[in-house]
C-alpha positions as MATLAB code, in Angstrom:
seq = 'XXXXXXXXXXXXXXXXXXXXXXXXXXXXXXXXXXXXXXXXXXXXXXXXXXXXXXXXXXXXXXXXXXXXXXXXXXXXXXXXXXXXXXXXXXXXXXXXXXXXXXXXXXXXXXXXXXXXXXXXXXXXXXXXXXXXXXXXXXXXXXXXXXXXXXXXXXXXXXXXXXXXXXXXXXXXXXXXXXXX';
ca = [
       8.666    8.674  -29.188;
       8.893    6.742  -25.692;
       8.187    8.233  -22.532;
       9.879    7.637  -19.003;
       7.741    6.263  -16.202;
       8.509    8.969  -13.554;
       8.370    8.438   -9.722;
       5.724   11.217   -9.671;
       3.528    8.589  -11.519;
       3.274    6.121   -8.491;
       0.508    6.654   -6.041;
       0.546    4.928   -2.693;
      -2.941    4.798   -0.622;
      -3.542    3.413    2.918;
      -6.857    2.951    3.765;
      -9.158    1.438    6.626;
     -11.351   -1.507    5.489;
     -14.339    0.482    6.444;
     -13.644    2.858    3.493;
     -15.039    0.039    1.060;
     -17.910   -2.225    0.505;
     -15.239   -4.603   -0.433;
     -11.726   -3.581   -0.071;
     -10.445   -6.152   -2.602;
     -12.787   -4.798   -5.157;
     -12.620   -0.944   -4.436;
     -14.403    1.440   -6.762;
     -12.985    4.623   -8.249;
     -15.425    6.772   -6.087;
     -14.205    5.036   -3.007;
     -10.635    5.529   -3.769;
     -11.416    9.046   -4.735;
     -13.042    9.751   -1.053;
      -9.445   10.871    0.375;
      -8.483   12.761    3.521;
      -7.691   16.276    3.273;
      -7.157   18.589    6.175;
      -9.915   21.203    6.716;
     -12.279   19.740    3.813;
     -12.698   16.099    4.158;
     -11.199   14.964    7.550;
     -13.742   12.145    7.930;
     -12.543    9.976    4.927;
     -10.735    6.935    5.547;
      -8.418    6.835    2.465;
      -5.000    8.469    2.776;
      -2.468    9.155   -0.012;
       0.794    8.923    1.578;
       2.779    9.158   -1.688;
       4.634   12.289   -0.723;
       5.751   11.164    2.808;
       7.589    8.121    1.433;
      11.304    8.153    0.761;
      11.795    6.840   -2.686;
      14.482    4.312   -2.380;
      12.868    2.483    0.526;
       9.464    1.746   -1.004;
       8.701   -1.839   -1.987;
       5.359   -2.848   -3.072;
       5.772   -6.303   -4.979;
       4.354   -9.724   -5.385;
       6.748  -12.423   -4.556;
       6.891  -16.219   -5.188;
       3.909  -18.021   -4.045;
       4.146  -20.538   -1.186;
       3.527  -23.982   -2.087;
       2.407  -27.450   -0.922;
       4.664  -30.195   -1.635;
       2.477  -33.108   -0.509;
       2.027  -36.090   -3.085;
      -0.755  -38.671   -3.348;
      -0.033  -42.107   -4.158;
      -1.041  -41.360   -7.645;
       1.745  -38.564   -8.193;
       4.628  -39.949   -9.989;
       7.018  -37.210   -9.523;
       7.445  -34.172   -7.497;
       4.405  -31.933   -7.018;
       4.169  -28.289   -6.163;
       0.693  -26.748   -5.634;
       0.528  -22.831   -5.180;
      -1.340  -22.237   -1.964;
      -0.620  -18.399   -1.180;
       0.512  -15.414   -3.054;
       3.195  -13.707   -1.159;
       4.007   -9.912   -1.283;
       5.798   -7.452    0.258;
       4.919   -3.963    1.389;
       7.226   -1.471    3.230;
       8.596    2.011    3.242;
      10.310    4.706    5.045;
       8.397    7.971    5.692;
       9.966   11.463    6.547;
       9.224   12.842    9.922;
       8.251   16.563   10.453;
      10.194   18.667   12.851;
       6.880   20.057   14.184;
       5.112   17.118   15.538;
       1.763   19.151   15.742;
       1.885   20.366   12.090;
      -0.951   19.437   10.028;
       1.087   17.932    7.252;
       1.699   14.792    5.158;
       4.652   13.508    7.192;
       2.745   13.541   10.553;
      -0.466   12.057    8.996;
       1.633    9.223    7.534;
       3.175    8.715   10.871;
       0.079    8.734   12.973;
      -1.721    6.165   10.594;
       0.984    3.508   11.416;
       2.204    4.568   14.794;
       0.317    1.878   16.859;
       0.667   -1.905   16.095;
      -2.190   -4.086   14.893;
      -4.293   -1.773   12.861;
      -5.751   -3.346    9.718;
      -5.137   -1.301    6.392;
      -5.232   -1.929    2.760;
      -2.421   -0.489    0.570;
      -3.330    0.393   -2.991;
      -0.730    1.247   -5.528;
      -1.359    2.719   -8.870;
       1.462    3.171  -11.492;
       1.392    5.313  -14.730;
      -0.804    8.304  -13.532;
       0.031   11.491  -11.821;
      -0.523   11.406   -7.965;
      -2.976   14.079   -8.136;
      -5.122   12.527  -11.004;
      -8.386   11.016   -9.875;
      -8.884    7.369  -10.042;
     -11.147    6.188  -12.830;
     -12.655    2.986  -14.098;
     -10.280    1.255  -16.561;
      -7.406    2.070  -14.372;
      -5.230   -0.838  -12.605;
      -4.309   -0.890   -8.804;
      -2.668   -3.530   -6.780;
      -4.091   -4.471   -3.304;
      -2.241   -5.516   -0.357;
      -3.997   -6.339    2.803;
      -1.663   -5.204    5.859;
      -1.505   -4.968    9.662;
       0.784   -2.283   11.063;
       3.747   -3.418   13.149;
       6.103   -1.307   15.429;
       7.629    1.512   13.773;
      11.372    1.832   13.737;
      13.005    5.167   14.150;
      15.568    5.822   11.570;
      18.004    8.527   12.924;
      21.499    9.080   11.207;
      24.050   11.998   11.625;
      23.252   14.588    9.337;
      20.300   12.798    7.593;
      16.586   13.620    7.692;
      14.881   11.861   10.535;
      12.552    8.912    9.287;
      10.347    6.101   10.522;
      10.733    2.668    8.873;
       7.146    1.274    8.302;
       6.884   -2.518    8.058;
       3.829   -4.297    7.997;
       2.567   -7.706    8.810;
       0.709   -9.120    5.851;
      -2.992  -10.524    5.942;
      -2.715  -12.797    2.880;
      -5.426  -10.625    1.044;
      -4.115   -9.148   -2.086;
      -4.946   -8.618   -5.906;
      -2.425   -7.819   -8.396;
      -3.530   -5.492  -11.103;
      -7.170   -5.156  -10.309;
      -8.894   -3.220  -12.985;
     -11.240   -0.571  -11.475;
     -14.750   -1.036  -12.778;
     -14.486   -4.574  -13.770;
     -16.886   -7.063  -12.724;
     -14.486   -9.300  -11.360;
];
């Protein structure tokens, strides 16, 4: 019998680079050291999964940029990949109480100011509350915050559109615990 891949099995973390020895080679222990109100408030890894509006979430690798310059020896058209492109954006719900210690306010406070460096980590196929372990795959996206956009529609929840600028640092399906 096959099983469906449910949205509850997608985890999205935002993390400050200082949380890692090398943000492009995170360890399971580093990813598990997550911020929790009252018990781990010094942590620099934040699980923002439950603040993200489902249909707005995009974390994908796209076509690479290429260099089409030729040498005198090239007989035809050349196309050399030079940078792997990616997209990472989402909308988050806003809390009615702007002072509440909850996931909506936390997710907003992290991105409310432009030009802050983050790494986004996505994991698919594990429950959001499962601990990270060696052998699991995560995709890594280097990000810089941009200006958050208010999303206010009549009769709908108030949200904030989070769009990032990309640093060009990324890894697709990095296996935790690998010697890579």
